[in-house]
DRENDO-1510 file (C-alpha; in Angstrom, 1 decimal, always signed):
<recs>
REC; n; res; u; v; w
REC; 1; MET; +34.5; -5.9; +57.2 .
REC; 2; LYS; +30.6; -6.1; +58.6 .
REC; 3; ILE; +31.5; -6.1; +62.1 .
REC; 4; LEU; +28.5; -4.3; +63.1 .
REC; 5; THR; +26.3; -7.0; +61.4 .
REC; 6; ALA; +22.5; -7.7; +63.2 .
REC; 7; LYS; +23.3; -4.7; +65.5 .
REC; 8; THR; +20.7; -2.0; +65.5 .
REC; 9; ALA; +21.8; +1.3; +66.0 .
REC; 10; MET; +20.6; +5.0; +67.1 .
REC; 11; VAL; +22.5; +8.2; +66.0 .
REC; 12; THR; +21.1; +11.1; +67.8 .
REC; 13; GLY; +21.9; +14.3; +65.8 .
REC; 14; GLY; +22.4; +12.0; +63.1 .
REC; 15; ALA; +22.0; +14.4; +60.5 .
REC; 16; THR; +25.2; +16.7; +60.5 .
REC; 17; GLY; +28.9; +16.9; +61.7 .
REC; 18; ILE; +30.2; +14.0; +63.5 .
REC; 19; GLY; +26.6; +12.9; +63.7 .
REC; 20; ALA; +26.3; +12.1; +59.6 .
REC; 21; ALA; +29.9; +10.7; +59.6 .
REC; 22; THR; +28.8; +8.0; +62.6 .
REC; 23; VAL; +25.9; +7.0; +61.1 .
REC; 24; GLU; +27.6; +6.6; +57.2 .
REC; 25; ARG; +30.6; +4.6; +59.5 .
REC; 26; LEU; +28.3; +2.0; +61.5 .
REC; 27; ALA; +26.1; +1.9; +58.3 .
REC; 28; MET; +29.2; +0.5; +56.6 .
REC; 29; LEU; +30.5; -1.2; +59.2 .
REC; 30; GLY; +26.8; -3.8; +58.5 .
REC; 31; ALA; +24.8; -1.8; +61.4 .
REC; 32; ASP; +20.9; -1.0; +60.7 .
REC; 33; VAL; +21.2; +3.0; +61.6 .
REC; 34; ALA; +18.8; +5.2; +62.8 .
REC; 35; CYS; +19.3; +8.7; +61.9 .
REC; 36; CYS; +17.6; +10.5; +64.3 .
REC; 37; TYR; +17.1; +14.7; +63.7 .
REC; 38; ASN; +15.1; +17.5; +64.8 .
REC; 39; THR; +15.2; +20.4; +63.0 .
REC; 40; SER; +17.7; +19.2; +60.1 .
REC; 41; ARG; +15.0; +17.0; +58.2 .
REC; 42; VAL; +16.7; +18.0; +54.8 .
REC; 43; ALA; +20.0; +17.0; +56.1 .
REC; 44; ALA; +18.8; +13.6; +57.3 .
REC; 45; GLU; +16.7; +12.7; +54.1 .
REC; 46; SER; +19.4; +13.6; +51.6 .
REC; 47; LEU; +22.0; +11.6; +53.8 .
REC; 48; ALA; +19.8; +8.6; +53.7 .
REC; 49; GLN; +19.2; +8.7; +49.9 .
REC; 50; LYS; +22.7; +9.0; +49.6 .
REC; 51; MET; +23.2; +5.9; +51.6 .
REC; 52; GLN; +20.7; +4.0; +50.0 .
REC; 53; GLU; +22.0; +4.7; +46.8 .
REC; 54; HIS; +25.1; +2.5; +48.4 .
REC; 55; GLY; +23.0; -0.1; +49.6 .
REC; 56; HIS; +22.0; +0.9; +53.1 .
REC; 57; ASP; +18.8; +1.5; +54.9 .
REC; 58; ILE; +18.8; +4.6; +56.6 .
REC; 59; PHE; +15.6; +5.0; +59.0 .
REC; 60; THR; +15.0; +8.5; +59.7 .
REC; 61; VAL; +13.3; +9.6; +62.5 .
REC; 62; LYS; +12.2; +13.1; +64.1 .
REC; 63; VAL; +13.4; +13.4; +68.3 .
REC; 64; ASP; +14.1; +16.5; +70.0 .
REC; 65; VAL; +15.9; +14.7; +72.6 .
REC; 66; SER; +14.7; +17.4; +75.3 .
REC; 67; ASN; +11.3; +15.6; +75.4 .
REC; 68; GLY; +10.7; +11.9; +77.0 .
REC; 69; GLN; +7.5; +11.1; +75.0 .
REC; 70; GLU; +9.7; +12.0; +71.5 .
REC; 71; ILE; +12.0; +9.6; +72.5 .
REC; 72; LYS; +10.1; +6.9; +73.5 .
REC; 73; ALA; +7.9; +6.9; +70.6 .
REC; 74; GLY; +11.4; +7.2; +68.7 .
REC; 75; VAL; +12.8; +4.1; +70.1 .
REC; 76; GLU; +9.8; +2.3; +69.6 .
REC; 77; ALA; +9.6; +3.2; +65.7 .
REC; 78; ILE; +13.0; +2.4; +65.5 .
REC; 79; ALA; +12.3; -1.1; +67.1 .
REC; 80; ALA; +9.9; -1.5; +65.2 .
REC; 81; HIS; +11.2; -0.6; +61.7 .
REC; 82; PHE; +14.4; -3.2; +62.1 .
REC; 83; GLY; +12.5; -5.9; +63.8 .
REC; 84; ARG; +15.0; -5.7; +66.8 .
REC; 85; SER; +15.7; -3.4; +70.2 .
REC; 86; ILE; +18.3; -0.9; +69.8 .
REC; 87; SER; +21.7; -2.4; +71.0 .
REC; 88; ILE; +24.1; +0.7; +69.8 .
REC; 89; LEU; +22.7; +4.3; +71.4 .
REC; 90; VAL; +25.3; +7.4; +70.3 .
REC; 91; ASN; +24.2; +10.1; +72.3 .
REC; 92; ASN; +25.5; +12.8; +70.3 .
REC; 93; ALA; +23.0; +15.5; +69.8 .
REC; 94; GLY; +24.2; +18.8; +71.4 .
REC; 95; ASP; +24.5; +22.6; +71.0 .
REC; 96; VAL; +25.5; +25.6; +72.4 .
REC; 97; PHE; +22.8; +27.5; +71.0 .
REC; 98; ALA; +24.1; +30.5; +71.9 .
REC; 99; ALA; +27.1; +32.6; +74.0 .
REC; 100; SER; +26.3; +34.7; +76.8 .
REC; 101; PRO; +28.8; +35.8; +80.0 .
REC; 102; LEU; +26.8; +34.0; +83.0 .
REC; 103; ASP; +25.7; +37.3; +84.6 .
REC; 104; ARG; +23.9; +38.3; +81.4 .
REC; 105; MET; +22.6; +34.5; +80.5 .
REC; 106; GLU; +18.9; +33.7; +80.6 .
REC; 107; GLU; +17.9; +31.1; +82.7 .
REC; 108; GLU; +15.9; +29.4; +79.6 .
REC; 109; LEU; +19.2; +29.4; +77.8 .
REC; 110; TRP; +20.6; +27.5; +80.4 .
REC; 111; ASP; +17.9; +25.2; +80.8 .
REC; 112; LYS; +17.4; +23.8; +76.9 .
REC; 113; VAL; +21.4; +23.7; +76.5 .
REC; 114; MET; +20.9; +21.3; +79.6 .
REC; 115; GLY; +18.0; +19.9; +78.2 .
REC; 116; VAL; +20.0; +19.0; +75.0 .
REC; 117; ASN; +23.1; +17.9; +75.9 .
REC; 118; LEU; +22.8; +16.5; +79.2 .
REC; 119; ARG; +18.9; +15.3; +79.6 .
REC; 120; GLY; +19.0; +14.2; +76.4 .
REC; 121; ALA; +21.4; +11.6; +76.8 .
REC; 122; PHE; +20.0; +10.6; +79.9 .
REC; 123; LEU; +16.4; +10.5; +78.6 .
REC; 124; CYS; +17.6; +8.1; +75.5 .
REC; 125; ALA; +19.6; +5.6; +77.7 .
REC; 126; LYS; +16.7; +5.3; +79.7 .
REC; 127; TYR; +14.6; +4.3; +76.6 .
REC; 128; CYS; +17.0; +2.2; +75.0 .
REC; 129; ILE; +18.3; +0.4; +78.5 .
REC; 130; PRO; +15.5; -2.1; +79.1 .
REC; 131; GLY; +16.3; -3.7; +75.3 .
REC; 132; MET; +19.7; -4.2; +75.9 .
REC; 133; LYS; +19.1; -5.8; +79.2 .
REC; 134; THR; +16.7; -8.0; +77.9 .
REC; 135; ALA; +19.5; -8.8; +75.1 .
REC; 136; LYS; +22.2; -8.7; +77.7 .
REC; 137; ALA; +24.2; -6.7; +75.6 .
REC; 138; GLY; +24.5; -2.7; +74.5 .
REC; 139; ARG; +26.9; +0.0; +73.2 .
REC; 140; ILE; +26.3; +3.4; +75.0 .
REC; 141; ILE; +28.6; +6.2; +73.1 .
REC; 142; ASN; +28.0; +9.8; +74.5 .
REC; 143; VAL; +29.5; +12.8; +72.9 .
REC; 144; THR; +31.4; +14.8; +75.3 .
REC; 145; SER; +33.8; +17.8; +74.2 .
REC; 146; ILE; +37.5; +19.0; +75.2 .
REC; 147; SER; +35.3; +22.5; +76.7 .
REC; 148; ALA; +34.7; +19.8; +79.9 .
REC; 149; ARG; +38.3; +20.2; +80.5 .
REC; 150; THR; +39.0; +23.2; +79.5 .
REC; 151; GLY; +36.0; +25.6; +80.7 .
REC; 152; GLY; +34.7; +26.0; +76.9 .
REC; 153; GLY; +35.3; +29.5; +75.1 .
REC; 154; PRO; +34.1; +32.9; +75.9 .
REC; 155; GLY; +30.1; +32.8; +77.1 .
REC; 156; ALA; +29.8; +28.9; +77.0 .
REC; 157; ALA; +30.0; +28.1; +80.7 .
REC; 158; HIS; +26.3; +26.4; +80.0 .
REC; 159; TYR; +28.0; +24.2; +77.4 .
REC; 160; ALA; +31.1; +23.1; +79.3 .
REC; 161; ALA; +29.0; +22.1; +82.5 .
REC; 162; SER; +26.3; +19.7; +80.4 .
REC; 163; LYS; +29.7; +18.5; +78.5 .
REC; 164; GLY; +31.3; +17.9; +82.3 .
REC; 165; GLY; +28.0; +16.6; +83.3 .
REC; 166; LEU; +27.8; +14.4; +80.5 .
REC; 167; GLU; +31.2; +13.0; +81.4 .
REC; 168; ALA; +30.2; +12.3; +84.9 .
REC; 169; LEU; +26.9; +10.3; +83.5 .
REC; 170; THR; +28.9; +8.6; +81.6 .
REC; 171; ARG; +30.9; +6.7; +84.4 .
REC; 172; ALA; +27.9; +6.6; +86.4 .
REC; 173; MET; +26.1; +4.4; +83.8 .
REC; 174; ALA; +29.1; +2.4; +83.0 .
REC; 175; LEU; +29.0; +1.3; +86.5 .
REC; 176; GLU; +25.5; +0.6; +87.1 .
REC; 177; LEU; +24.8; -1.1; +83.4 .
REC; 178; ALA; +28.2; -3.0; +83.7 .
REC; 179; PRO; +26.3; -6.3; +85.1 .
REC; 180; PHE; +24.1; -6.5; +82.5 .
REC; 181; HIS; +26.8; -6.3; +79.7 .
REC; 182; ILE; +26.4; -2.8; +78.5 .
REC; 183; THR; +29.1; -1.1; +78.1 .
REC; 184; VAL; +29.5; +3.1; +78.4 .
REC; 185; ASN; +32.3; +4.8; +76.9 .
REC; 186; ALA; +32.7; +8.3; +75.8 .
REC; 187; VAL; +34.5; +10.8; +73.0 .
REC; 188; SER; +35.5; +14.0; +73.9 .
REC; 189; PRO; +36.3; +15.9; +70.5 .
REC; 190; GLY; +38.7; +18.8; +70.1 .
REC; 191; VAL; +38.2; +21.4; +67.5 .
REC; 192; ILE; +36.5; +19.5; +64.7 .
REC; 193; ASP; +35.5; +20.7; +61.2 .
REC; 194; THR; +31.9; +20.7; +62.1 .
REC; 195; PRO; +28.9; +23.2; +61.2 .
REC; 196; ILE; +28.6; +24.2; +64.8 .
REC; 197; HIS; +32.0; +25.5; +64.8 .
REC; 198; GLN; +31.3; +27.0; +61.5 .
REC; 199; ARG; +28.3; +29.0; +62.5 .
REC; 200; THR; +30.2; +29.9; +65.8 .
REC; 201; ASN; +33.5; +30.7; +65.5 .
REC; 202; THR; +34.8; +33.0; +62.9 .
REC; 203; PRO; +37.8; +32.0; +60.3 .
REC; 204; GLU; +40.0; +34.0; +62.2 .
REC; 205; THR; +39.1; +32.1; +65.4 .
REC; 206; LEU; +39.6; +29.0; +64.0 .
REC; 207; GLU; +43.0; +29.9; +62.7 .
REC; 208; LYS; +44.2; +30.6; +66.1 .
REC; 209; LEU; +42.8; +27.4; +67.0 .
REC; 210; ARG; +44.3; +25.5; +64.6 .
REC; 211; GLN; +48.2; +27.0; +65.4 .
REC; 212; VAL; +47.9; +25.7; +68.9 .
REC; 213; ILE; +46.8; +21.6; +67.9 .
REC; 214; PRO; +49.8; +19.7; +67.9 .
REC; 215; LEU; +48.8; +18.0; +64.8 .
REC; 216; ALA; +48.5; +21.7; +63.3 .
REC; 217; ARG; +45.1; +21.0; +61.7 .
REC; 218; LEU; +41.3; +21.1; +62.6 .
REC; 219; GLY; +39.9; +16.9; +63.3 .
REC; 220; ARG; +37.3; +15.9; +60.6 .
REC; 221; PRO; +33.9; +14.6; +61.7 .
REC; 222; GLU; +34.8; +10.9; +60.1 .
REC; 223; GLU; +37.9; +10.4; +62.5 .
REC; 224; VAL; +35.6; +10.9; +65.2 .
REC; 225; ALA; +32.9; +8.5; +63.5 .
REC; 226; ARG; +35.9; +5.9; +63.9 .
REC; 227; VAL; +36.5; +5.8; +67.7 .
REC; 228; ILE; +32.8; +5.7; +68.0 .
REC; 229; SER; +32.3; +2.9; +65.7 .
REC; 230; PHE; +35.5; +1.2; +67.6 .
REC; 231; LEU; +33.7; +1.4; +71.1 .
REC; 232; ALA; +30.4; +0.1; +69.6 .
REC; 233; SER; +32.3; -3.0; +68.4 .
REC; 234; GLU; +33.5; -6.1; +69.8 .
REC; 235; ASP; +37.1; -5.0; +69.9 .
REC; 236; ALA; +36.2; -2.5; +72.9 .
REC; 237; SER; +34.3; -5.3; +74.6 .
REC; 238; TYR; +36.8; -4.8; +77.8 .
REC; 239; ILE; +36.3; -0.8; +77.6 .
REC; 240; THR; +33.8; +1.0; +80.0 .
REC; 241; GLY; +33.9; +4.0; +81.8 .
REC; 242; ASP; +36.5; +5.5; +79.6 .
REC; 243; ILE; +36.2; +9.3; +78.1 .
REC; 244; ILE; +38.6; +8.9; +74.7 .
REC; 245; ALA; +40.2; +12.4; +73.7 .
REC; 246; VAL; +39.6; +12.6; +69.8 .
REC; 247; ASN; +41.7; +16.3; +69.6 .
REC; 248; GLY; +44.9; +16.4; +67.9 .
REC; 249; GLY; +47.0; +16.8; +70.9 .
REC; 250; LYS; +45.3; +19.6; +72.0 .
REC; 251; ARG; +44.8; +18.8; +75.7 .
REC; 252; MET; +46.4; +16.1; +76.9 .
REC; 253; ASP; +45.4; +14.5; +80.7 .
</recs>
């Protein structure tokens, strides 16, 4: 069912993992989708080609979400390509980059993580909101993390703090934008089988994590994408300021 026809979506970090699954899901539901990437150009172009074979026009655009001018240019390019402003923004771009104890963490690492995970979501929203206000409708979905509630893994205080900030930003944006019929929500994934977990964890660590998940398995990117697409749809029209956990029961609160 094409429940997102005539909608234009911008997905940051859209080339791999949860982002790629979201690009696919939104396109299958009828949306015009922009896959934003920074360093994963090959993966983005491969995804776009795959989707084109299924009849979907995926617009790929390089956007460093820590750079306001790149975001502004990207938002303008997406609107020009599809002929309408962005109505669905998925702030998915995020990374831990490197683990480090707080007392040895370089300020540059802290700033880099905050720049992508938190500042990036703010900047993308900043440049998408005017079009949503004009249309008197919009959906903003932020991708946070279970780390915002647990404090994260060893050496990941910067990541946990950025995701905690993103949860607070989600609620603040929801309050501010509600009068304009723009809803703002977040999904909070647990341990999902994505490149970031494959890069930052060993198979042994992932197995230990799996053992403490009530559903006894890691999540799949498409399972998070389904919740994102729900929040982007009219089925979620009366939900705003919420954080939806997608973690297999690993944390219930």
